[in-house]
Steps between C-alpha positions, in 0.01 A plus 500: 500500500706495178703802605575347838624187320704711259655680798595169668655371177691821439636485853612141444670593173671797676643257761611250239670762282648691796412849377204734529216433258347783298208265430430481870486884513242490220288242680517711815386803299205311359400416856525865596777428751671831436755493786602144413519581131713809566735300722531224239575747220768660719657155556497446123669836447769419753556152342509631145186310396277807454389558143576836334281809524321432173393157623392633840298779346315260270437208725121471547553314830644820648256747351346575842828638621604712200406824683655413828809705590693189612429336161607808304822510696561132436435545127734802487774298673451207260591712202517351153661178623574307814 
């Protein structure tokens, strides 16, 4: 229930700020919503709100995806900075 509430709040913040939320991607990952998380991270990349590779590779929220090819590609494209 807490993760569902966190997702709803992150979505509201995203709408208020007007740019993709990395925190929403993390909440989606914690709920094991891989396709949604992947799409959200891609939106963050395109908007310039994606953290750098070091952050991505050390974020415990995303640990379940570290070995996924799509995640490795995302990290590689993130480089040392956004």
